[in-house]
PDB file of all heavy atoms in Angstrom:
ATOM      1  N   MET A   1       0.848  -1.153   0.010  1.00  0.00           N
ATOM      2  CA  MET A   1      -0.006  -0.020  -0.016  1.00  0.00           C
ATOM      3  C   MET A   1       0.887   1.320  -0.020  1.00  0.00           C
ATOM      4  O   MET A   1       0.419   2.331   0.480  1.00  0.00           O
ATOM      5  CB  MET A   1      -0.932   0.001   1.209  1.00  0.00           C
ATOM      6  CG  MET A   1      -1.914  -1.153   1.256  1.00  0.00           C
ATOM      7  SD  MET A   1      -2.957  -1.304  -0.243  1.00  0.00           S
ATOM      8  CE  MET A   1      -3.871   0.193  -0.188  1.00  0.00           C
ATOM      9  N   ALA A   2       2.045   1.165  -0.469  1.00  0.00           N
ATOM     10  CA  ALA A   2       2.968   2.351  -0.473  1.00  0.00           C
ATOM     11  C   ALA A   2       2.365   3.515  -1.200  1.00  0.00           C
ATOM     12  O   ALA A   2       2.631   4.653  -0.880  1.00  0.00           O
ATOM     13  CB  ALA A   2       4.299   1.935  -1.096  1.00  0.00           C
ATOM     14  N   GLY A   3       1.533   3.280  -2.194  1.00  0.00           N
ATOM     15  CA  GLY A   3       0.919   4.370  -2.968  1.00  0.00           C
ATOM     16  C   GLY A   3       0.003   5.238  -2.093  1.00  0.00           C
ATOM     17  O   GLY A   3      -0.354   6.306  -2.509  1.00  0.00           O
ATOM     18  N   ARG A   4      -0.424   4.729  -0.998  1.00  0.00           N
ATOM     19  CA  ARG A   4      -1.294   5.446  -0.074  1.00  0.00           C
ATOM     20  C   ARG A   4      -0.547   6.228   0.991  1.00  0.00           C
ATOM     21  O   ARG A   4      -1.186   7.106   1.627  1.00  0.00           O
ATOM     22  CB  ARG A   4      -2.325   4.523   0.551  1.00  0.00           C
ATOM     23  CG  ARG A   4      -3.111   3.649  -0.362  1.00  0.00           C
ATOM     24  CD  ARG A   4      -3.994   4.429  -1.295  1.00  0.00           C
ATOM     25  NE  ARG A   4      -4.927   5.286  -0.519  1.00  0.00           N
ATOM     26  CZ  ARG A   4      -5.651   6.237  -1.028  1.00  0.00           C
ATOM     27  NH1 ARG A   4      -5.570   6.509  -2.306  1.00  0.00           N
ATOM     28  NH2 ARG A   4      -6.427   6.992  -0.265  1.00  0.00           N
ATOM     29  N   ALA A   5       0.681   5.950   1.181  1.00  0.00           N
ATOM     30  CA  ALA A   5       1.482   6.617   2.256  1.00  0.00           C
ATOM     31  C   ALA A   5       1.518   8.148   1.983  1.00  0.00           C
ATOM     32  O   ALA A   5       1.804   8.605   0.939  1.00  0.00           O
ATOM     33  CB  ALA A   5       2.868   6.053   2.321  1.00  0.00           C
ATOM     34  N   GLY A   6       1.228   8.899   3.042  1.00  0.00           N
ATOM     35  CA  GLY A   6       1.367  10.350   2.972  1.00  0.00           C
ATOM     36  C   GLY A   6       0.166  10.990   2.314  1.00  0.00           C
ATOM     37  O   GLY A   6       0.217  12.210   2.092  1.00  0.00           O
ATOM     38  N   ARG A   7      -0.916  10.291   1.978  1.00  0.00           N
ATOM     39  CA  ARG A   7      -2.003  10.919   1.270  1.00  0.00           C
ATOM     40  C   ARG A   7      -3.080  11.429   2.211  1.00  0.00           C
ATOM     41  O   ARG A   7      -4.034  12.057   1.803  1.00  0.00           O
ATOM     42  CB  ARG A   7      -2.567   9.943   0.295  1.00  0.00           C
ATOM     43  CG  ARG A   7      -1.537   9.641  -0.795  1.00  0.00           C
ATOM     44  CD  ARG A   7      -2.054   8.823  -1.919  1.00  0.00           C
ATOM     45  NE  ARG A   7      -3.219   9.424  -2.538  1.00  0.00           N
ATOM     46  CZ  ARG A   7      -3.732   9.053  -3.670  1.00  0.00           C
ATOM     47  NH1 ARG A   7      -3.183   7.993  -4.267  1.00  0.00           N
ATOM     48  NH2 ARG A   7      -4.780   9.617  -4.173  1.00  0.00           N
ATOM     49  N   SER A   8      -2.915  11.205   3.505  1.00  0.00           N
ATOM     50  CA  SER A   8      -3.921  11.664   4.466  1.00  0.00           C
ATOM     51  C   SER A   8      -3.556  13.082   4.954  1.00  0.00           C
ATOM     52  O   SER A   8      -2.396  13.366   5.204  1.00  0.00           O
ATOM     53  CB  SER A   8      -3.931  10.709   5.688  1.00  0.00           C
ATOM     54  OG  SER A   8      -4.618  11.307   6.768  1.00  0.00           O
ATOM     55  N   LYS A   9      -4.543  13.910   5.082  1.00  0.00           N
ATOM     56  CA  LYS A   9      -4.287  15.265   5.573  1.00  0.00           C
ATOM     57  C   LYS A   9      -3.825  15.193   7.010  1.00  0.00           C
ATOM     58  O   LYS A   9      -3.149  16.123   7.464  1.00  0.00           O
ATOM     59  CB  LYS A   9      -5.481  16.184   5.400  1.00  0.00           C
ATOM     60  CG  LYS A   9      -6.642  15.799   6.281  1.00  0.00           C
ATOM     61  CD  LYS A   9      -7.789  16.798   6.111  1.00  0.00           C
ATOM     62  CE  LYS A   9      -8.892  16.355   7.076  1.00  0.00           C
ATOM     63  NZ  LYS A   9      -9.877  17.405   7.290  1.00  0.00           N
ATOM     64  N   ASP A  10      -4.226  14.196   7.726  1.00  0.00           N
ATOM     65  CA  ASP A  10      -3.774  13.996   9.100  1.00  0.00           C
ATOM     66  C   ASP A  10      -2.360  13.503   9.249  1.00  0.00           C
ATOM     67  O   ASP A  10      -1.744  13.715  10.266  1.00  0.00           O
ATOM     68  CB  ASP A  10      -4.668  13.010   9.860  1.00  0.00           C
ATOM     69  CG  ASP A  10      -6.127  13.494   9.918  1.00  0.00           C
ATOM     70  OD1 ASP A  10      -6.336  14.704   9.982  1.00  0.00           O
ATOM     71  OD2 ASP A  10      -7.081  12.674   9.879  1.00  0.00           O
ATOM     72  N   ASP A  11      -1.798  12.915   8.228  1.00  0.00           N
ATOM     73  CA  ASP A  11      -0.431  12.415   8.247  1.00  0.00           C
ATOM     74  C   ASP A  11       0.168  12.570   6.820  1.00  0.00           C
ATOM     75  O   ASP A  11       0.360  11.603   6.132  1.00  0.00           O
ATOM     76  CB  ASP A  11      -0.394  10.919   8.654  1.00  0.00           C
ATOM     77  CG  ASP A  11       1.009  10.415   8.847  1.00  0.00           C
ATOM     78  OD1 ASP A  11       1.943  11.223   8.954  1.00  0.00           O
ATOM     79  OD2 ASP A  11       1.205   9.189   8.902  1.00  0.00           O
ATOM     80  N   PRO A  12       0.460  13.792   6.419  1.00  0.00           N
ATOM     81  CA  PRO A  12       0.938  14.018   5.048  1.00  0.00           C
ATOM     82  C   PRO A  12       2.357  13.625   4.791  1.00  0.00           C
ATOM     83  O   PRO A  12       2.785  13.566   3.694  1.00  0.00           O
ATOM     84  CB  PRO A  12       0.789  15.548   4.925  1.00  0.00           C
ATOM     85  CG  PRO A  12       0.886  16.087   6.314  1.00  0.00           C
ATOM     86  CD  PRO A  12       0.294  15.046   7.191  1.00  0.00           C
ATOM     87  N   ALA A  13       3.087  13.268   5.859  1.00  0.00           N
ATOM     88  CA  ALA A  13       4.463  12.833   5.685  1.00  0.00           C
ATOM     89  C   ALA A  13       4.589  11.342   5.957  1.00  0.00           C
ATOM     90  O   ALA A  13       5.549  10.897   6.533  1.00  0.00           O
ATOM     91  CB  ALA A  13       5.356  13.614   6.673  1.00  0.00           C
ATOM     92  N   GLY A  14       3.607  10.552   5.527  1.00  0.00           N
ATOM     93  CA  GLY A  14       3.632   9.148   5.750  1.00  0.00           C
ATOM     94  C   GLY A  14       4.942   8.478   5.234  1.00  0.00           C
ATOM     95  O   GLY A  14       5.496   8.950   4.240  1.00  0.00           O
ATOM     96  N   LYS A  15       5.353   7.441   5.905  1.00  0.00           N
ATOM     97  CA  LYS A  15       6.600   6.774   5.500  1.00  0.00           C
ATOM     98  C   LYS A  15       6.244   5.385   5.028  1.00  0.00           C
ATOM     99  O   LYS A  15       5.236   4.802   5.428  1.00  0.00           O
ATOM    100  CB  LYS A  15       7.583   6.704   6.666  1.00  0.00           C
ATOM    101  CG  LYS A  15       8.029   8.054   7.134  1.00  0.00           C
ATOM    102  CD  LYS A  15       9.206   7.919   8.057  1.00  0.00           C
ATOM    103  CE  LYS A  15       9.655   9.250   8.525  1.00  0.00           C
ATOM    104  NZ  LYS A  15      10.642   9.870   7.686  1.00  0.00           N
ATOM    105  N   VAL A  16       7.096   4.877   4.146  1.00  0.00           N
ATOM    106  CA  VAL A  16       6.956   3.522   3.623  1.00  0.00           C
ATOM    107  C   VAL A  16       8.114   2.676   4.173  1.00  0.00           C
ATOM    108  O   VAL A  16       9.256   3.109   4.038  1.00  0.00           O
ATOM    109  CB  VAL A  16       6.950   3.526   2.066  1.00  0.00           C
ATOM    110  CG1 VAL A  16       6.924   2.089   1.521  1.00  0.00           C
ATOM    111  CG2 VAL A  16       5.795   4.311   1.599  1.00  0.00           C
ATOM    112  N   VAL A  17       7.836   1.524   4.681  1.00  0.00           N
ATOM    113  CA  VAL A  17       8.904   0.631   5.130  1.00  0.00           C
ATOM    114  C   VAL A  17       8.934  -0.562   4.212  1.00  0.00           C
ATOM    115  O   VAL A  17       7.886  -1.180   3.940  1.00  0.00           O
ATOM    116  CB  VAL A  17       8.610   0.140   6.629  1.00  0.00           C
ATOM    117  CG1 VAL A  17       9.674  -0.850   7.032  1.00  0.00           C
ATOM    118  CG2 VAL A  17       8.535   1.319   7.552  1.00  0.00           C
ATOM    119  N   PHE A  18      10.102  -0.801   3.680  1.00  0.00           N
ATOM    120  CA  PHE A  18      10.272  -1.949   2.746  1.00  0.00           C
ATOM    121  C   PHE A  18      11.049  -3.039   3.466  1.00  0.00           C
ATOM    122  O   PHE A  18      12.140  -2.836   3.881  1.00  0.00           O
ATOM    123  CB  PHE A  18      11.063  -1.434   1.542  1.00  0.00           C
ATOM    124  CG  PHE A  18      11.216  -2.476   0.440  1.00  0.00           C
ATOM    125  CD1 PHE A  18      10.145  -2.652  -0.443  1.00  0.00           C
ATOM    126  CD2 PHE A  18      12.346  -3.207   0.307  1.00  0.00           C
ATOM    127  CE1 PHE A  18      10.270  -3.602  -1.436  1.00  0.00           C
ATOM    128  CE2 PHE A  18      12.434  -4.141  -0.705  1.00  0.00           C
ATOM    129  CZ  PHE A  18      11.428  -4.335  -1.555  1.00  0.00           C
ATOM    130  N   ALA A  19      10.406  -4.203   3.647  1.00  0.00           N
ATOM    131  CA  ALA A  19      11.004  -5.280   4.415  1.00  0.00           C
ATOM    132  C   ALA A  19      11.148  -6.530   3.481  1.00  0.00           C
ATOM    133  O   ALA A  19      10.231  -6.864   2.799  1.00  0.00           O
ATOM    134  CB  ALA A  19      10.202  -5.633   5.623  1.00  0.00           C
ATOM    135  N   ALA A  20      12.349  -7.109   3.498  1.00  0.00           N
ATOM    136  CA  ALA A  20      12.584  -8.279   2.700  1.00  0.00           C
ATOM    137  C   ALA A  20      13.774  -9.025   3.345  1.00  0.00           C
ATOM    138  O   ALA A  20      14.593  -8.398   4.020  1.00  0.00           O
ATOM    139  CB  ALA A  20      12.911  -7.920   1.243  1.00  0.00           C
ATOM    140  N   PRO A  21      13.829 -10.353   3.126  1.00  0.00           N
ATOM    141  CA  PRO A  21      14.933 -11.082   3.780  1.00  0.00           C
ATOM    142  C   PRO A  21      16.290 -10.751   3.158  1.00  0.00           C
ATOM    143  O   PRO A  21      17.331 -10.903   3.813  1.00  0.00           O
ATOM    144  CB  PRO A  21      14.602 -12.564   3.485  1.00  0.00           C
ATOM    145  CG  PRO A  21      13.584 -12.513   2.389  1.00  0.00           C
ATOM    146  CD  PRO A  21      12.879 -11.223   2.453  1.00  0.00           C
ATOM    147  N   GLN A  22      16.309 -10.215   1.983  1.00  0.00           N
ATOM    148  CA  GLN A  22      17.572  -9.787   1.302  1.00  0.00           C
ATOM    149  C   GLN A  22      17.245  -8.737   0.279  1.00  0.00           C
ATOM    150  O   GLN A  22      16.119  -8.611  -0.179  1.00  0.00           O
ATOM    151  CB  GLN A  22      18.276 -10.945   0.659  1.00  0.00           C
ATOM    152  CG  GLN A  22      17.503 -11.614  -0.460  1.00  0.00           C
ATOM    153  CD  GLN A  22      18.133 -12.870  -0.932  1.00  0.00           C
ATOM    154  OE1 GLN A  22      18.993 -13.444  -0.255  1.00  0.00           O
ATOM    155  NE2 GLN A  22      17.769 -13.304  -2.136  1.00  0.00           N
ATOM    156  N   ARG A  23      18.237  -7.915  -0.014  1.00  0.00           N
ATOM    157  CA  ARG A  23      18.023  -6.838  -1.028  1.00  0.00           C
ATOM    158  C   ARG A  23      18.549  -7.329  -2.341  1.00  0.00           C
ATOM    159  O   ARG A  23      19.691  -7.759  -2.474  1.00  0.00           O
ATOM    160  CB  ARG A  23      18.711  -5.559  -0.593  1.00  0.00           C
ATOM    161  CG  ARG A  23      18.049  -4.922   0.559  1.00  0.00           C
ATOM    162  CD  ARG A  23      18.596  -3.566   0.898  1.00  0.00           C
ATOM    163  NE  ARG A  23      18.448  -2.698  -0.246  1.00  0.00           N
ATOM    164  CZ  ARG A  23      18.492  -1.402  -0.226  1.00  0.00           C
ATOM    165  NH1 ARG A  23      18.619  -0.786   0.887  1.00  0.00           N
ATOM    166  NH2 ARG A  23      18.406  -0.676  -1.302  1.00  0.00           N
ATOM    167  N   THR A  24      17.740  -7.206  -3.337  1.00  0.00           N
ATOM    168  CA  THR A  24      18.123  -7.608  -4.680  1.00  0.00           C
ATOM    169  C   THR A  24      18.467  -6.391  -5.559  1.00  0.00           C
ATOM    170  O   THR A  24      18.071  -5.264  -5.182  1.00  0.00           O
ATOM    171  CB  THR A  24      17.028  -8.389  -5.380  1.00  0.00           C
ATOM    172  OG1 THR A  24      15.923  -7.552  -5.598  1.00  0.00           O
ATOM    173  CG2 THR A  24      16.560  -9.632  -4.571  1.00  0.00           C
ATOM    174  N   ARG A  25      19.042  -6.580  -6.674  1.00  0.00           N
ATOM    175  CA  ARG A  25      19.370  -5.514  -7.563  1.00  0.00           C
ATOM    176  C   ARG A  25      18.046  -4.838  -8.042  1.00  0.00           C
ATOM    177  O   ARG A  25      18.025  -3.585  -8.111  1.00  0.00           O
ATOM    178  CB  ARG A  25      20.101  -6.050  -8.777  1.00  0.00           C
ATOM    179  CG  ARG A  25      20.519  -4.963  -9.760  1.00  0.00           C
ATOM    180  CD  ARG A  25      21.221  -5.522 -10.991  1.00  0.00           C
ATOM    181  NE  ARG A  25      22.476  -6.144 -10.555  1.00  0.00           N
ATOM    182  CZ  ARG A  25      23.040  -7.184 -11.147  1.00  0.00           C
ATOM    183  NH1 ARG A  25      22.462  -7.711 -12.201  1.00  0.00           N
ATOM    184  NH2 ARG A  25      24.151  -7.694 -10.682  1.00  0.00           N
ATOM    185  N   SER A  26      17.032  -5.585  -8.295  1.00  0.00           N
ATOM    186  CA  SER A  26      15.739  -5.037  -8.733  1.00  0.00           C
ATOM    187  C   SER A  26      15.181  -4.157  -7.610  1.00  0.00           C
ATOM    188  O   SER A  26      14.570  -3.088  -7.922  1.00  0.00           O
ATOM    189  CB  SER A  26      14.739  -6.155  -9.050  1.00  0.00           C
ATOM    190  OG  SER A  26      15.204  -6.909 -10.170  1.00  0.00           O
ATOM    191  N   GLN A  27      15.277  -4.567  -6.394  1.00  0.00           N
ATOM    192  CA  GLN A  27      14.702  -3.768  -5.305  1.00  0.00           C
ATOM    193  C   GLN A  27      15.458  -2.467  -5.161  1.00  0.00           C
ATOM    194  O   GLN A  27      14.848  -1.362  -5.022  1.00  0.00           O
ATOM    195  CB  GLN A  27      14.832  -4.525  -3.952  1.00  0.00           C
ATOM    196  CG  GLN A  27      13.888  -5.731  -3.891  1.00  0.00           C
ATOM    197  CD  GLN A  27      14.211  -6.636  -2.765  1.00  0.00           C
ATOM    198  OE1 GLN A  27      15.308  -6.648  -2.229  1.00  0.00           O
ATOM    199  NE2 GLN A  27      13.275  -7.498  -2.419  1.00  0.00           N
ATOM    200  N   ARG A  28      16.768  -2.542  -5.231  1.00  0.00           N
ATOM    201  CA  ARG A  28      17.621  -1.295  -5.131  1.00  0.00           C
ATOM    202  C   ARG A  28      17.271  -0.362  -6.319  1.00  0.00           C
ATOM    203  O   ARG A  28      17.134   0.830  -6.164  1.00  0.00           O
ATOM    204  CB  ARG A  28      19.092  -1.639  -5.141  1.00  0.00           C
ATOM    205  CG  ARG A  28      19.578  -2.226  -3.817  1.00  0.00           C
ATOM    206  CD  ARG A  28      21.093  -2.286  -3.720  1.00  0.00           C
ATOM    207  NE  ARG A  28      21.665  -3.122  -4.777  1.00  0.00           N
ATOM    208  CZ  ARG A  28      21.847  -4.473  -4.677  1.00  0.00           C
ATOM    209  NH1 ARG A  28      21.527  -5.076  -3.536  1.00  0.00           N
ATOM    210  NH2 ARG A  28      22.392  -5.133  -5.664  1.00  0.00           N
ATOM    211  N   SER A  29      17.102  -0.930  -7.495  1.00  0.00           N
ATOM    212  CA  SER A  29      16.757  -0.156  -8.645  1.00  0.00           C
ATOM    213  C   SER A  29      15.395   0.545  -8.499  1.00  0.00           C
ATOM    214  O   SER A  29      15.227   1.697  -8.830  1.00  0.00           O
ATOM    215  CB  SER A  29      16.733  -1.047  -9.902  1.00  0.00           C
ATOM    216  OG  SER A  29      16.336  -0.327 -10.991  1.00  0.00           O
ATOM    217  N   ALA A  30      14.451  -0.201  -7.943  1.00  0.00           N
ATOM    218  CA  ALA A  30      13.099   0.368  -7.725  1.00  0.00           C
ATOM    219  C   ALA A  30      13.163   1.533  -6.718  1.00  0.00           C
ATOM    220  O   ALA A  30      12.548   2.570  -6.909  1.00  0.00           O
ATOM    221  CB  ALA A  30      12.169  -0.714  -7.254  1.00  0.00           C
ATOM    222  N   VAL A  31      13.880   1.336  -5.662  1.00  0.00           N
ATOM    223  CA  VAL A  31      14.056   2.383  -4.642  1.00  0.00           C
ATOM    224  C   VAL A  31      14.684   3.589  -5.239  1.00  0.00           C
ATOM    225  O   VAL A  31      14.260   4.757  -5.009  1.00  0.00           O
ATOM    226  CB  VAL A  31      14.793   1.852  -3.384  1.00  0.00           C
ATOM    227  CG1 VAL A  31      15.157   2.997  -2.449  1.00  0.00           C
ATOM    228  CG2 VAL A  31      13.976   0.841  -2.651  1.00  0.00           C
ATOM    229  N   ASN A  32      15.735   3.414  -6.036  1.00  0.00           N
ATOM    230  CA  ASN A  32      16.411   4.550  -6.628  1.00  0.00           C
ATOM    231  C   ASN A  32      15.505   5.275  -7.604  1.00  0.00           C
ATOM    232  O   ASN A  32      15.487   6.504  -7.661  1.00  0.00           O
ATOM    233  CB  ASN A  32      17.706   4.075  -7.391  1.00  0.00           C
ATOM    234  CG  ASN A  32      18.802   3.716  -6.385  1.00  0.00           C
ATOM    235  OD1 ASN A  32      18.834   4.221  -5.281  1.00  0.00           O
ATOM    236  ND2 ASN A  32      19.635   2.828  -6.813  1.00  0.00           N
ATOM    237  N   GLN A  33      14.681   4.550  -8.372  1.00  0.00           N
ATOM    238  CA  GLN A  33      13.758   5.163  -9.306  1.00  0.00           C
ATOM    239  C   GLN A  33      12.730   6.003  -8.590  1.00  0.00           C
ATOM    240  O   GLN A  33      12.400   7.141  -8.966  1.00  0.00           O
ATOM    241  CB  GLN A  33      13.067   4.130 -10.155  1.00  0.00           C
ATOM    242  CG  GLN A  33      12.174   4.740 -11.213  1.00  0.00           C
ATOM    243  CD  GLN A  33      11.511   3.739 -12.091  1.00  0.00           C
ATOM    244  OE1 GLN A  33      11.769   2.522 -11.991  1.00  0.00           O
ATOM    245  NE2 GLN A  33      10.680   4.191 -12.992  1.00  0.00           N
ATOM    246  N   ILE A  34      12.214   5.491  -7.442  1.00  0.00           N
ATOM    247  CA  ILE A  34      11.234   6.204  -6.652  1.00  0.00           C
ATOM    248  C   ILE A  34      11.856   7.493  -6.137  1.00  0.00           C
ATOM    249  O   ILE A  34      11.186   8.527  -6.144  1.00  0.00           O
ATOM    250  CB  ILE A  34      10.702   5.311  -5.548  1.00  0.00           C
ATOM    251  CG1 ILE A  34       9.835   4.204  -6.119  1.00  0.00           C
ATOM    252  CG2 ILE A  34       9.882   6.144  -4.510  1.00  0.00           C
ATOM    253  CD1 ILE A  34       9.525   3.074  -5.133  1.00  0.00           C
ATOM    254  N   LYS A  35      13.054   7.410  -5.631  1.00  0.00           N
ATOM    255  CA  LYS A  35      13.762   8.592  -5.106  1.00  0.00           C
ATOM    256  C   LYS A  35      13.923   9.646  -6.217  1.00  0.00           C
ATOM    257  O   LYS A  35      13.713  10.873  -5.983  1.00  0.00           O
ATOM    258  CB  LYS A  35      15.083   8.275  -4.493  1.00  0.00           C
ATOM    259  CG  LYS A  35      14.983   7.518  -3.179  1.00  0.00           C
ATOM    260  CD  LYS A  35      16.333   7.132  -2.594  1.00  0.00           C
ATOM    261  CE  LYS A  35      16.175   6.430  -1.312  1.00  0.00           C
ATOM    262  NZ  LYS A  35      17.494   6.046  -0.721  1.00  0.00           N
ATOM    263  N   ARG A  36      14.343   9.181  -7.420  1.00  0.00           N
ATOM    264  CA  ARG A  36      14.491  10.138  -8.553  1.00  0.00           C
ATOM    265  C   ARG A  36      13.169  10.793  -8.905  1.00  0.00           C
ATOM    266  O   ARG A  36      13.090  12.013  -9.100  1.00  0.00           O
ATOM    267  CB  ARG A  36      15.035   9.391  -9.761  1.00  0.00           C
ATOM    268  CG  ARG A  36      16.540   9.150  -9.787  1.00  0.00           C
ATOM    269  CD  ARG A  36      17.093   8.718 -11.108  1.00  0.00           C
ATOM    270  NE  ARG A  36      16.360   7.597 -11.669  1.00  0.00           N
ATOM    271  CZ  ARG A  36      16.636   6.280 -11.470  1.00  0.00           C
ATOM    272  NH1 ARG A  36      17.665   5.948 -10.662  1.00  0.00           N
ATOM    273  NH2 ARG A  36      15.943   5.332 -11.992  1.00  0.00           N
ATOM    274  N   MET A  37      12.098  10.000  -8.942  1.00  0.00           N
ATOM    275  CA  MET A  37      10.797  10.540  -9.307  1.00  0.00           C
ATOM    276  C   MET A  37      10.338  11.514  -8.236  1.00  0.00           C
ATOM    277  O   MET A  37       9.731  12.560  -8.547  1.00  0.00           O
ATOM    278  CB  MET A  37       9.812   9.370  -9.475  1.00  0.00           C
ATOM    279  CG  MET A  37      10.110   8.520 -10.709  1.00  0.00           C
ATOM    280  SD  MET A  37       9.154   7.003 -10.768  1.00  0.00           S
ATOM    281  CE  MET A  37       7.545   7.662 -10.979  1.00  0.00           C
ATOM    282  N   ASN A  38      10.580  11.226  -6.950  1.00  0.00           N
ATOM    283  CA  ASN A  38      10.201  12.118  -5.856  1.00  0.00           C
ATOM    284  C   ASN A  38      10.986  13.435  -5.992  1.00  0.00           C
ATOM    285  O   ASN A  38      10.416  14.533  -5.736  1.00  0.00           O
ATOM    286  CB  ASN A  38      10.407  11.494  -4.516  1.00  0.00           C
ATOM    287  CG  ASN A  38       9.321  10.505  -4.171  1.00  0.00           C
ATOM    288  OD1 ASN A  38       8.230  10.521  -4.761  1.00  0.00           O
ATOM    289  ND2 ASN A  38       9.604   9.641  -3.219  1.00  0.00           N
ATOM    290  N   ARG A  39      12.277  13.418  -6.370  1.00  0.00           N
ATOM    291  CA  ARG A  39      13.052  14.664  -6.549  1.00  0.00           C
ATOM    292  C   ARG A  39      12.416  15.488  -7.663  1.00  0.00           C
ATOM    293  O   ARG A  39      12.295  16.716  -7.509  1.00  0.00           O
ATOM    294  CB  ARG A  39      14.482  14.346  -6.837  1.00  0.00           C
ATOM    295  CG  ARG A  39      15.298  13.979  -5.621  1.00  0.00           C
ATOM    296  CD  ARG A  39      16.816  14.006  -5.887  1.00  0.00           C
ATOM    297  NE  ARG A  39      17.229  13.080  -6.932  1.00  0.00           N
ATOM    298  CZ  ARG A  39      17.580  11.807  -6.669  1.00  0.00           C
ATOM    299  NH1 ARG A  39      17.536  11.347  -5.440  1.00  0.00           N
ATOM    300  NH2 ARG A  39      17.949  11.042  -7.662  1.00  0.00           N
ATOM    301  N   ILE A  40      12.073  14.864  -8.738  1.00  0.00           N
ATOM    302  CA  ILE A  40      11.451  15.557  -9.902  1.00  0.00           C
ATOM    303  C   ILE A  40      10.143  16.158  -9.433  1.00  0.00           C
ATOM    304  O   ILE A  40       9.830  17.337  -9.731  1.00  0.00           O
ATOM    305  CB  ILE A  40      11.245  14.622 -11.093  1.00  0.00           C
ATOM    306  CG1 ILE A  40      12.579  14.202 -11.664  1.00  0.00           C
ATOM    307  CG2 ILE A  40      10.358  15.255 -12.157  1.00  0.00           C
ATOM    308  CD1 ILE A  40      12.516  13.071 -12.641  1.00  0.00           C
ATOM    309  N   ALA A  41       9.316  15.409  -8.743  1.00  0.00           N
ATOM    310  CA  ALA A  41       8.009  15.904  -8.262  1.00  0.00           C
ATOM    311  C   ALA A  41       8.214  17.098  -7.258  1.00  0.00           C
ATOM    312  O   ALA A  41       7.465  18.040  -7.326  1.00  0.00           O
ATOM    313  CB  ALA A  41       7.211  14.814  -7.571  1.00  0.00           C
ATOM    314  N   ALA A  42       9.220  17.018  -6.452  1.00  0.00           N
ATOM    315  CA  ALA A  42       9.470  18.114  -5.477  1.00  0.00           C
ATOM    316  C   ALA A  42       9.855  19.359  -6.222  1.00  0.00           C
ATOM    317  O   ALA A  42       9.427  20.464  -5.923  1.00  0.00           O
ATOM    318  CB  ALA A  42      10.549  17.686  -4.437  1.00  0.00           C
ATOM    319  N   LYS A  43      10.735  19.236  -7.231  1.00  0.00           N
ATOM    320  CA  LYS A  43      11.164  20.377  -8.021  1.00  0.00           C
ATOM    321  C   LYS A  43       9.973  21.043  -8.733  1.00  0.00           C
ATOM    322  O   LYS A  43       9.965  22.230  -8.940  1.00  0.00           O
ATOM    323  CB  LYS A  43      12.227  20.006  -9.048  1.00  0.00           C
ATOM    324  CG  LYS A  43      13.578  19.726  -8.403  1.00  0.00           C
ATOM    325  CD  LYS A  43      14.611  19.346  -9.468  1.00  0.00           C
ATOM    326  CE  LYS A  43      15.957  19.040  -8.815  1.00  0.00           C
ATOM    327  NZ  LYS A  43      16.899  18.604  -9.816  1.00  0.00           N
ATOM    328  N   GLY A  44       9.015  20.170  -9.127  1.00  0.00           N
ATOM    329  CA  GLY A  44       7.825  20.661  -9.848  1.00  0.00           C
ATOM    330  C   GLY A  44       6.786  21.241  -8.911  1.00  0.00           C
ATOM    331  O   GLY A  44       5.746  21.716  -9.348  1.00  0.00           O
ATOM    332  N   GLY A  45       7.038  21.200  -7.568  1.00  0.00           N
ATOM    333  CA  GLY A  45       6.095  21.684  -6.631  1.00  0.00           C
ATOM    334  C   GLY A  45       4.986  20.745  -6.248  1.00  0.00           C
ATOM    335  O   GLY A  45       3.983  21.180  -5.659  1.00  0.00           O
ATOM    336  N   TYR A  46       5.129  19.470  -6.596  1.00  0.00           N
ATOM    337  CA  TYR A  46       4.064  18.508  -6.308  1.00  0.00           C
ATOM    338  C   TYR A  46       4.222  17.821  -4.978  1.00  0.00           C
ATOM    339  O   TYR A  46       3.310  17.188  -4.494  1.00  0.00           O
ATOM    340  CB  TYR A  46       4.038  17.479  -7.403  1.00  0.00           C
ATOM    341  CG  TYR A  46       3.706  18.033  -8.767  1.00  0.00           C
ATOM    342  CD1 TYR A  46       4.686  18.196  -9.730  1.00  0.00           C
ATOM    343  CD2 TYR A  46       2.370  18.406  -9.081  1.00  0.00           C
ATOM    344  CE1 TYR A  46       4.349  18.758 -10.958  1.00  0.00           C
ATOM    345  CE2 TYR A  46       2.069  18.929 -10.270  1.00  0.00           C
ATOM    346  CZ  TYR A  46       3.061  19.103 -11.253  1.00  0.00           C
ATOM    347  OH  TYR A  46       2.752  19.647 -12.439  1.00  0.00           O
ATOM    348  N   LEU A  47       5.388  17.978  -4.342  1.00  0.00           N
ATOM    349  CA  LEU A  47       5.637  17.387  -3.034  1.00  0.00           C
ATOM    350  C   LEU A  47       6.164  18.428  -2.065  1.00  0.00           C
ATOM    351  O   LEU A  47       6.906  19.292  -2.465  1.00  0.00           O
ATOM    352  CB  LEU A  47       6.782  16.298  -3.128  1.00  0.00           C
ATOM    353  CG  LEU A  47       6.443  15.037  -3.849  1.00  0.00           C
ATOM    354  CD1 LEU A  47       7.667  14.101  -3.853  1.00  0.00           C
ATOM    355  CD2 LEU A  47       5.282  14.289  -3.251  1.00  0.00           C
ATOM    356  N   LYS A  48       5.734  18.266  -0.846  1.00  0.00           N
ATOM    357  CA  LYS A  48       6.356  19.088   0.219  1.00  0.00           C
ATOM    358  C   LYS A  48       7.579  18.345   0.726  1.00  0.00           C
ATOM    359  O   LYS A  48       7.512  17.179   0.988  1.00  0.00           O
ATOM    360  CB  LYS A  48       5.327  19.273   1.373  1.00  0.00           C
ATOM    361  CG  LYS A  48       4.187  20.152   1.058  1.00  0.00           C
ATOM    362  CD  LYS A  48       3.361  20.322   2.305  1.00  0.00           C
ATOM    363  CE  LYS A  48       2.171  21.241   2.023  1.00  0.00           C
ATOM    364  NZ  LYS A  48       1.372  21.456   3.243  1.00  0.00           N
ATOM    365  N   VAL A  49       8.634  19.026   0.803  1.00  0.00           N
ATOM    366  CA  VAL A  49       9.870  18.391   1.202  1.00  0.00           C
ATOM    367  C   VAL A  49      10.372  18.909   2.514  1.00  0.00           C
ATOM    368  O   VAL A  49      10.150  20.016   2.892  1.00  0.00           O
ATOM    369  CB  VAL A  49      11.015  18.557   0.171  1.00  0.00           C
ATOM    370  CG1 VAL A  49      12.106  17.538   0.381  1.00  0.00           C
ATOM    371  CG2 VAL A  49      10.473  18.463  -1.235  1.00  0.00           C
TER     372      VAL A  49
END
């Protein structure tokens, strides 16, 4: 449900916890892509940072 994190007006800074027995290359890649997309969204004024 990571897509719902931070969407509540009561908790706009929701956090996502990613838990797995080991980190794979695909997981690291996904996390990096999300971080890049968040930086772009923040620059565009779509995220509060």
